[in-house]
RODO-2510 file (C-alpha; in nm, 4 decimals, decimal comma):
residues 410
     n   res          X          Y          Z
     1     m    -2,2804     1,2550    -0,0229
     2     n    -2,1091     1,3897     0,2020
     3     a    -1,7452     1,5972     0,2065
     4     n    -1,5762     1,2756     0,3212
     5     i    -1,7270     1,0459     0,1010
     6     r    -1,6001     1,2891    -0,1898
     7     v    -1,2845     1,3150    -0,0436
     8     l    -1,2430     0,9378    -0,0089
     9     f    -1,3887     0,8960    -0,4256
    10     a    -1,1149     1,1333    -0,4757
    11     v    -0,8294     0,9998    -0,3741
    12     g    -0,9213     0,6536    -0,4314
    13     l    -1,0082     0,7306    -0,7944
    14     l    -0,6490     0,8801    -0,8335
    15     s    -0,4994     0,5648    -0,6799
    16     a    -0,6982     0,3599    -0,9326
    17     l    -0,5345     0,5978    -1,2288
    18     v    -0,1798     0,4837    -1,0985
    19     m    -0,2920     0,1609    -1,0318
    20     g    -0,3795     0,1510    -1,3791
    21     v    -0,0192     0,2847    -1,5520
    22     f     0,1967     0,0964    -1,2433
    23     e     0,0352    -0,2524    -1,2926
    24     l     0,1956    -0,2375    -1,6762
    25     l     0,4666    -0,0433    -1,5999
    26     f     0,6448    -0,2569    -1,3020
    27     p     0,6665    -0,5894    -1,4656
    28     l     0,7672    -0,4345    -1,8083
    29     y     1,0216    -0,2487    -1,5749
    30     l     1,1540    -0,5362    -1,3973
    31     q     1,1940    -0,7232    -1,7598
    32     q     1,3689    -0,4286    -1,9058
    33     r     1,6386    -0,4842    -1,6348
    34     g     1,6727    -0,8853    -1,6849
    35     v     1,4704    -0,9778    -1,3820
    36     s     1,3702    -1,3283    -1,4459
    37     l     0,9524    -1,4573    -1,4163
    38     i     1,0597    -1,6662    -1,0898
    39     d     1,2600    -1,3778    -0,9563
    40     m     0,9852    -1,1354    -1,0320
    41     g     0,7754    -1,3302    -0,8176
    42     l     0,9759    -1,3388    -0,5453
    43     i     0,9816    -0,9873    -0,5691
    44     f     0,6167    -0,9367    -0,5819
    45     g     0,5545    -1,2045    -0,2927
    46     i     0,8631    -1,1383    -0,0502
    47     s     0,6860    -0,8414     0,1897
    48     t     0,3074    -0,9717     0,1912
    49     l     0,2704    -1,1902     0,4767
    50     v     0,4962    -0,8981     0,6966
    51     l     0,2606    -0,6100     0,5511
    52     s    -0,0454    -0,8325     0,5866
    53     f    -0,0113    -0,9234     0,9393
    54     f     0,1002    -0,6019     1,0169
    55     g    -0,2479    -0,4651     0,8738
    56     v    -0,3927    -0,5989     1,1529
    57     f    -0,2147    -0,3313     1,4318
    58     l    -0,2535    -0,1033     1,1313
    59     g    -0,6648    -0,1615     1,1941
    60     e    -0,6534    -0,1675     1,5566
    61     t    -0,4740     0,1414     1,5509
    62     g    -0,7467     0,3001     1,3471
    63     d    -0,9903     0,1851     1,5832
    64     v    -0,8313     0,3582     1,9192
    65     y    -0,6539     0,6613     1,7013
    66     g    -0,8326     0,7767     1,3737
    67     r    -0,8069     0,6149     1,0402
    68     k    -0,6749     0,9722     0,8429
    69     r    -0,2990     0,9615     1,0014
    70     i    -0,2562     0,5991     0,8364
    71     y    -0,4155     0,7548     0,4916
    72     l    -0,2167     1,0342     0,4994
    73     a     0,0949     0,8107     0,6047
    74     s    -0,0098     0,6051     0,3168
    75     s    -0,0154     0,8279     0,0566
    76     t     0,3448     1,0008     0,1567
    77     l     0,5241     0,6453     0,1147
    78     s     0,3919     0,6298    -0,1870
    79     v     0,5383     0,9705    -0,3825
    80     i     0,8277     0,8242    -0,1921
    81     a     0,8539     0,4623    -0,3652
    82     k     0,7395     0,5882    -0,6752
    83     g     1,0071     0,8861    -0,6591
    84     m     1,3328     0,5930    -0,6140
    85     f     1,2075     0,3272    -0,8392
    86     p     1,3963     0,5418    -1,1386
    87     f     1,7237     0,5217    -0,9034
    88     s     1,6627     0,1598    -0,8161
    89     a     1,8950    -0,1035    -1,0415
    90     a     2,0268    -0,3800    -0,8505
    91     k     1,7384    -0,6696    -0,7790
    92     l     1,7957    -0,5690    -0,4000
    93     e     1,6979    -0,1907    -0,4183
    94     i     1,4214    -0,2780    -0,6621
    95     l     1,2798    -0,5091    -0,3312
    96     a     1,3418    -0,2301    -0,1161
    97     n     1,1014     0,0216    -0,3127
    98     k     0,8750    -0,2655    -0,3869
    99     f     0,8646    -0,2864    -0,0056
   100     i     0,7731     0,0375     0,0839
   101     h     0,5139     0,0591    -0,2253
   102     d     0,3845    -0,2645    -0,1241
   103     l     0,3864    -0,0710     0,2990
   104     q     0,1835     0,2482     0,1716
   105     e    -0,1312    -0,0189     0,0051
   106     a    -0,1420    -0,1885     0,2726
   107     l    -0,1560     0,1193     0,5002
   108     r    -0,4216     0,2519     0,2343
   109     n    -0,6189    -0,0972     0,2115
   110     s    -0,6352    -0,1017     0,6263
   111     v    -0,8473     0,1987     0,6342
   112     h    -0,9925     0,2473     0,2732
   113     n    -1,3234     0,1025     0,2942
   114     i    -1,3880     0,1571     0,6512
   115     m    -1,3973     0,5097     0,6275
   116     l    -1,6677     0,4388     0,3455
   117     y    -1,8630     0,2422     0,5110
   118     e    -1,8892     0,4644     0,8132
   119     n    -1,9500     0,7800     0,6421
   120     s    -2,2538     0,5345     0,4339
   121     r    -2,3591     0,2742     0,6541
   122     r    -2,7380     0,2529     0,5154
   123     t    -2,5717     0,3114     0,1411
   124     y    -2,2586     0,1566     0,1347
   125     s    -2,3034    -0,1426    -0,0670
   126     r    -2,4124     0,1502    -0,3773
   127     f    -2,1668     0,3747    -0,2770
   128     l    -1,9065     0,0899    -0,2599
   129     s    -2,0235    -0,0777    -0,6149
   130     w    -2,0292     0,3045    -0,7828
   131     f    -1,7100     0,3414    -0,6624
   132     t    -1,5441     0,0160    -0,7841
   133     a    -1,7098     0,0457    -1,1123
   134     s    -1,6058     0,3916    -1,1168
   135     n    -1,2184     0,2956    -1,0276
   136     f    -1,2386     0,0349    -1,3108
   137     v    -1,2608     0,3138    -1,5419
   138     l    -1,0133     0,5138    -1,3918
   139     q    -0,7843     0,2317    -1,3938
   140     a    -0,8719     0,1474    -1,7756
   141     i    -0,7562     0,5296    -1,8567
   142     g    -0,4526     0,4500    -1,7072
   143     s    -0,3960     0,1073    -1,8723
   144     i    -0,4934     0,2371    -2,2077
   145     s    -0,2595     0,5404    -2,1675
   146     f     0,0376     0,3608    -2,0856
   147     a     0,1692     0,3101    -2,4101
   148     a     0,2282     0,6627    -2,4682
   149     l     0,3362     0,7909    -2,1570
   150     l     0,5989     0,4914    -2,1776
   151     a     0,6802     0,6447    -2,5387
   152     y     0,6783     1,0168    -2,4485
   153     l     0,8472     0,9715    -2,0890
   154     g     1,0180     0,6689    -2,0570
   155     y     1,0217     0,4198    -1,7686
   156     s     1,1723     0,7232    -1,4959
   157     g     0,9314     0,9287    -1,6716
   158     c     0,6377     0,7591    -1,5963
   159     f     0,7355     0,7089    -1,2274
   160     f     0,7698     1,0583    -1,1568
   161     l     0,4615     1,1569    -1,3357
   162     l     0,2797     0,8937    -1,0701
   163     a     0,4699     1,0319    -0,7679
   164     g     0,3226     1,3681    -0,8663
   165     v    -0,0490     1,2276    -0,8671
   166     e     0,0473     1,0755    -0,5318
   167     a     0,1606     1,4082    -0,4074
   168     v    -0,2073     1,5498    -0,5156
   169     k    -0,3558     1,2567    -0,3571
   170     l    -0,2103     1,3701    -0,0331
   171     s    -0,3484     1,7066    -0,0453
   172     i    -0,6970     1,6277    -0,1179
   173     m    -0,6711     1,3883     0,2209
   174     l    -0,5425     1,6513     0,3884
   175     s    -0,9202     1,8292     0,3684
   176     y    -1,0341     1,4707     0,5484
   177     r    -1,2588     1,5943     0,8602
   178     e    -1,2034     1,2831     1,1237
   179     d    -1,4605     1,3218     1,3742
   180     g    -1,2507     1,2783     1,6432
   181     r    -1,4201     1,0265     1,8165
   182     r    -1,1752     0,7712     2,0525
   183     t    -1,2913     0,4776     2,1990
   184     q    -1,3147     0,5748     2,6066
   185     g    -1,0730     0,4926     2,8207
   186     r    -0,9574     0,1639     2,5228
   187     r    -0,5937     0,1293     2,4612
   188     i    -0,4490    -0,0804     2,1524
   189     s    -0,3868    -0,4143     2,2662
   190     l    -0,1733    -0,6221     2,0268
   191     r    -0,2606    -0,9517     2,2540
   192     e    -0,6131    -0,8970     2,1491
   193     a    -0,5772    -0,7407     1,7967
   194     y    -0,3775    -1,0914     1,7376
   195     s    -0,5617    -1,3435     1,8885
   196     f    -0,8068    -1,3740     1,5691
   197     r    -1,0962    -1,4191     1,8177
   198     f    -1,4134    -1,2829     1,5904
   199     h    -1,7455    -1,4122     1,4360
   200     r    -1,7246    -1,8226     1,2689
   201     d    -1,8828    -1,6961     0,9759
   202     l    -1,5959    -1,4150     0,9015
   203     k    -1,3406    -1,7065     0,9217
   204     v    -1,5103    -1,9297     0,7074
   205     l    -1,5225    -1,6174     0,4342
   206     s    -1,1778    -1,5558     0,5277
   207     a    -1,0838    -1,9096     0,3923
   208     c    -1,3189    -1,8867     0,1139
   209     s    -1,1545    -1,5286     0,0022
   210     a    -0,8069    -1,6893     0,0592
   211     i    -0,8252    -1,9879    -0,1866
   212     g    -1,0303    -1,7557    -0,4030
   213     g    -0,7507    -1,5140    -0,3838
   214     l    -0,4572    -1,7535    -0,4732
   215     g    -0,6311    -1,8628    -0,7763
   216     f    -0,6088    -1,4992    -0,8665
   217     g    -0,3254    -1,4285    -0,8138
   218     i    -0,2158    -1,7304    -0,9909
   219     a    -0,4175    -1,6795    -1,3203
   220     h    -0,4140    -1,3227    -1,2741
   221     g    -0,1599    -1,1263    -1,1261
   222     f     0,1392    -0,9251    -1,2556
   223     l     0,2003    -1,1923    -1,4771
   224     l    -0,0941    -1,0553    -1,6931
   225     p     0,0590    -0,7846    -1,9563
   226     l     0,3530    -1,0529    -2,0061
   227     y     0,1023    -1,3492    -2,0468
   228     f    -0,0577    -1,1063    -2,3101
   229     m     0,3083    -1,0682    -2,4899
   230     g     0,4345    -1,4363    -2,4199
   231     k     0,0940    -1,6081    -2,5403
   232     y    -0,0375    -1,3790    -2,7922
   233     g     0,1975    -1,1835    -2,8971
   234     l     0,0648    -0,8482    -2,8464
   235     d     0,3047    -0,5720    -2,8250
   236     t     0,2130    -0,2594    -2,5417
   237     s    -0,0337    -0,0774    -2,7327
   238     q    -0,2335    -0,3789    -2,7759
   239     i    -0,1597    -0,5088    -2,4090
   240     s    -0,2830    -0,1533    -2,3138
   241     i    -0,6214    -0,1569    -2,5080
   242     v    -0,6838    -0,4978    -2,3733
   243     t    -0,6453    -0,4077    -2,0163
   244     a    -0,8534    -0,1018    -2,0598
   245     v    -1,1315    -0,3383    -2,1716
   246     h    -1,0851    -0,6088    -1,8699
   247     r    -1,0745    -0,3007    -1,6423
   248     l    -1,3924    -0,0971    -1,8798
   249     a    -1,5797    -0,4567    -1,7886
   250     f    -1,6617    -0,3449    -1,3972
   251     l    -1,8879    -0,1369    -1,4976
   252     t    -2,1547    -0,4026    -1,4250
   253     t    -2,0547    -0,3259    -1,0598
   254     p    -2,3305    -0,0676    -0,9760
   255     l    -2,5577    -0,4100    -1,0558
   256     a    -2,4156    -0,5362    -0,7521
   257     d    -2,6797    -0,3478    -0,5030
   258     g    -2,9374    -0,4986    -0,7306
   259     f    -2,8128    -0,8618    -0,6882
   260     i    -2,7745    -0,7729    -0,3473
   261     r    -3,1515    -0,6924    -0,2666
   262     r    -3,2976    -0,9737    -0,4530
   263     l    -3,0664    -1,2709    -0,4197
   264     g    -2,8734    -1,1753    -0,0791
   265     t    -2,5340    -1,1609     0,0096
   266     r    -2,4565    -1,4972     0,0132
   267     r    -2,6210    -1,6105    -0,3185
   268     t    -2,4726    -1,2918    -0,5175
   269     y    -2,0935    -1,4280    -0,3905
   270     m    -2,1415    -1,7690    -0,4888
   271     f    -2,2285    -1,6711    -0,8630
   272     s    -1,9797    -1,4179    -0,8767
   273     l    -1,7647    -1,7460    -0,7712
   274     l    -1,8936    -1,9703    -1,0683
   275     a    -1,7970    -1,6768    -1,3247
   276     y    -1,4507    -1,6910    -1,2306
   277     v    -1,4517    -2,1071    -1,2448
   278     f    -1,5850    -2,0840    -1,6112
   279     s    -1,3735    -1,7987    -1,7481
   280     f    -1,0588    -1,8859    -1,6080
   281     l    -1,0683    -2,2987    -1,7013
   282     t    -1,2304    -2,2342    -2,0110
   283     v    -0,9140    -1,9707    -2,1493
   284     g    -0,6892    -2,2145    -1,9735
   285     f    -0,7875    -2,5615    -2,1470
   286     i    -0,8905    -2,3854    -2,4852
   287     t    -0,6807    -2,1422    -2,7239
   288     f    -0,8715    -1,9036    -2,8698
   289     p    -0,8342    -1,6564    -3,1515
   290     v    -0,7805    -1,3169    -2,9871
   291     p    -1,1273    -1,1014    -2,9815
   292     v    -1,2942    -1,4671    -2,8682
   293     f    -1,0524    -1,4660    -2,5972
   294     v    -1,1047    -1,1186    -2,4768
   295     a    -1,4753    -1,2161    -2,4446
   296     v    -1,4615    -1,5115    -2,2525
   297     f    -1,2200    -1,3713    -2,0141
   298     i    -1,3938    -1,0820    -1,9193
   299     v    -1,6693    -1,2595    -1,8767
   300     h    -1,5353    -1,3097    -1,4712
   301     d    -1,5545    -0,9104    -1,4663
   302     l    -1,8621    -0,8771    -1,6127
   303     l    -2,0346    -1,1139    -1,4136
   304     g    -1,8204    -1,1899    -1,1061
   305     g    -1,5228    -0,9459    -1,0098
   306     g    -1,7143    -0,6431    -0,9036
   307     i    -2,0204    -0,7929    -0,8119
   308     g    -1,8709    -1,0699    -0,6401
   309     m    -1,5870    -0,7819    -0,4133
   310     t    -1,8821    -0,6019    -0,3133
   311     a    -2,0861    -0,8966    -0,1629
   312     m    -1,8011    -0,9983    -0,0034
   313     s    -1,7148    -0,6462     0,1407
   314     v    -2,0899    -0,5987     0,2701
   315     m    -2,0326    -0,9379     0,4102
   316     v    -1,7276    -0,8676     0,6114
   317     q    -1,8473    -0,5167     0,7306
   318     n    -2,1411    -0,6193     0,8394
   319     l    -2,0000    -0,8888     1,0494
   320     a    -1,7137    -0,6702     1,1713
   321     p    -1,8460    -0,4775     1,4901
   322     d    -1,8470    -0,1416     1,5919
   323     g    -1,5295    -0,0622     1,8133
   324     r    -1,2896    -0,3377     1,6633
   325     r    -1,4176    -0,3069     1,2929
   326     g    -1,0270    -0,1713     1,1729
   327     r    -0,8804    -0,4628     1,3798
   328     e    -1,1249    -0,7737     1,2375
   329     v    -1,1357    -0,6352     0,8727
   330     n    -0,7110    -0,6634     0,8697
   331     a    -0,7445    -0,9814     1,0411
   332     f    -0,9735    -1,1438     0,8141
   333     n    -0,7096    -0,9864     0,5212
   334     a    -0,4243    -1,1084     0,7348
   335     l    -0,5328    -1,4596     0,7599
   336     q    -0,4986    -1,4572     0,3624
   337     a    -0,1315    -1,3718     0,3419
   338     p    -0,0088    -1,6901     0,3294
   339     s    -0,1966    -1,7468     0,0248
   340     s    -0,0913    -1,3823    -0,1346
   341     v     0,2808    -1,4864    -0,0533
   342     a     0,2182    -1,8472    -0,2318
   343     a     0,0536    -1,6838    -0,5397
   344     p     0,3043    -1,4874    -0,7630
   345     m     0,5736    -1,7029    -0,6880
   346     i     0,3372    -2,0069    -0,7910
   347     a     0,2791    -1,8464    -1,0826
   348     g     0,6078    -1,7715    -1,1751
   349     v     0,7131    -2,1431    -1,1710
   350     l     0,3689    -2,2396    -1,3535
   351     a     0,4454    -1,9241    -1,6245
   352     a     0,7703    -2,0978    -1,7175
   353     a     0,6422    -2,4225    -1,7845
   354     s     0,3349    -2,3011    -2,0025
   355     w     0,1384    -2,0048    -1,9608
   356     d    -0,1983    -2,2064    -1,9708
   357     y    -0,1197    -2,3511    -1,6866
   358     i    -0,1830    -2,0183    -1,4588
   359     f    -0,5492    -2,0674    -1,5995
   360     i    -0,5709    -2,3685    -1,4989
   361     a    -0,4762    -2,3550    -1,1741
   362     g    -0,6502    -2,0505    -1,0758
   363     g    -0,9657    -2,1769    -1,1879
   364     l    -0,9421    -2,5330    -0,9880
   365     l    -0,9122    -2,3330    -0,7108
   366     y    -1,2110    -2,0875    -0,7350
   367     v    -1,4219    -2,4110    -0,7490
   368     a    -1,2478    -2,5515    -0,3833
   369     a    -1,3515    -2,1929    -0,3327
   370     f    -1,7037    -2,2536    -0,4327
   371     l    -1,7379    -2,5585    -0,2296
   372     l    -1,6219    -2,4255     0,1105
   373     f    -1,8541    -2,1608     0,0774
   374     s    -2,1315    -2,3334    -0,0162
   375     l    -2,0796    -2,6631     0,2196
   376     f    -1,9481    -2,4603     0,4908
   377     l    -2,0675    -2,1449     0,5419
   378     r    -2,4015    -2,0631     0,7466
   379     k    -2,6514    -1,8777     0,6319
   380     g    -2,6942    -1,5377     0,8171
   381     l    -2,5221    -1,2793     0,5718
   382     g    -2,7969    -1,0195     0,4566
   383     t    -2,8494    -0,8422     0,7779
   384     p    -2,6308    -0,7941     1,0740
   385     a    -2,7466    -0,9027     1,4260
   386     p    -2,5789    -0,5755     1,7254
   387     g    -2,2763    -0,6487     1,7794
   388     g    -2,1441    -0,7590     1,4285
   389     g    -2,3230    -1,0877     1,3999
   390     a    -2,4767    -1,1597     1,0598
   391     s    -2,8623    -1,2261     1,1662
   392     s    -3,0299    -1,3294     0,8043
   393     d    -2,9777    -1,3867     0,4664
   394     e    -3,2660    -1,2818     0,2923
   395     p    -3,2803    -1,0658     0,0467
   396     d    -3,2717    -0,7130     0,0889
   397     r    -3,6610    -0,5272     0,1155
   398     g    -3,5356    -0,1830     0,0481
   399     e    -3,5132     0,1170     0,2321
   400     e    -3,7471    -0,0502     0,5092
   401     g    -3,5118    -0,3487     0,5218
   402     h    -3,2045    -0,0970     0,5688
   403     r    -3,3952     0,1150     0,8539
   404     e    -3,4811    -0,2089     1,0456
   405     a    -3,1005    -0,3137     0,9977
   406     q    -2,9644    -0,0130     1,1740
   407     p    -2,7040     0,0898     1,2711
   408     h    -2,5222    -0,1475     1,0689
   409     a    -2,7425    -0,1570     0,7622
   410     t    -2,5880    -0,2450     0,4233
***
């Protein structure tokens, strides 16, 4: 593990710790401010479309001028956003701060996995799977600490604490060493960046991910802690424990590299989609006692979440060519933006009618994603061909297979 990867791991894990607290803190903060479920959906969804398409420009900028400064800007905005939340009272003020918070997340997401890939081409799936598992351990620590932090610090104190952690992230990121490489003779081209001309399979992958993401956002988004409270009557301490268990289920993520080597990325991702279908539809149609609910609920993480995320990221990074990786990876994400906008709004409406509807809708959308992926995605996602096009979906054959696939090996 080189120094740059250690920096990326450190700042990524601190981001996970912050997320573990923030994802519980913010919806409860909105509830404490008297914001309705439908208004919550609007607050969470309104800035997503603009920021997702802005990510294409960020990816293009990173390709041409480097990615470190984008990451530094993200950390700076995160300090500002979290420091301003305690001073927000009106809905418009909360919305403005949420926009800043979403902007910093868009900045970070536009470069983080690309930077990890470019520093670990041969071992990307292994590093990504271990990073994802560690990420969710830190999220679990943040989640299980939330009730105590809220009781001791209150809402304002929690936001200020998170702002302090973001400041530590910023200082660590300063030590990242970018190689100084620039694309010779190339300038930023918005026309090319927003043409969305890229590999056909990358477009199909984006559609599958958008449909699944819509299901995930409806069943599993900002309403989840309120679902635990509204349907099962859990208090904040119990919600913290359930959320921590949920995060720790991602400890199966390091198995992703083995799945990919044996099954190939395509079949690994299909397996993960089926785990979501089973888990979401089961808890949507059947009301279990809390321990049984938790066991069935986390199946989607144990067998789907981190494993599927790793397989998808490997496919996307392999299909995107050098020199345009930032542009194409972020264009991939931008094509999913409409579902990201719609999900919290739909979730708010469905939850207002019945908590069960959010999981039923989520499971049915994962069925649609599975059918699209299995029927329309061509085989050819295991080993990328030169320039970013995949040439095979055969299972990996160990180090020999990795050597043959350079320079884009997983």
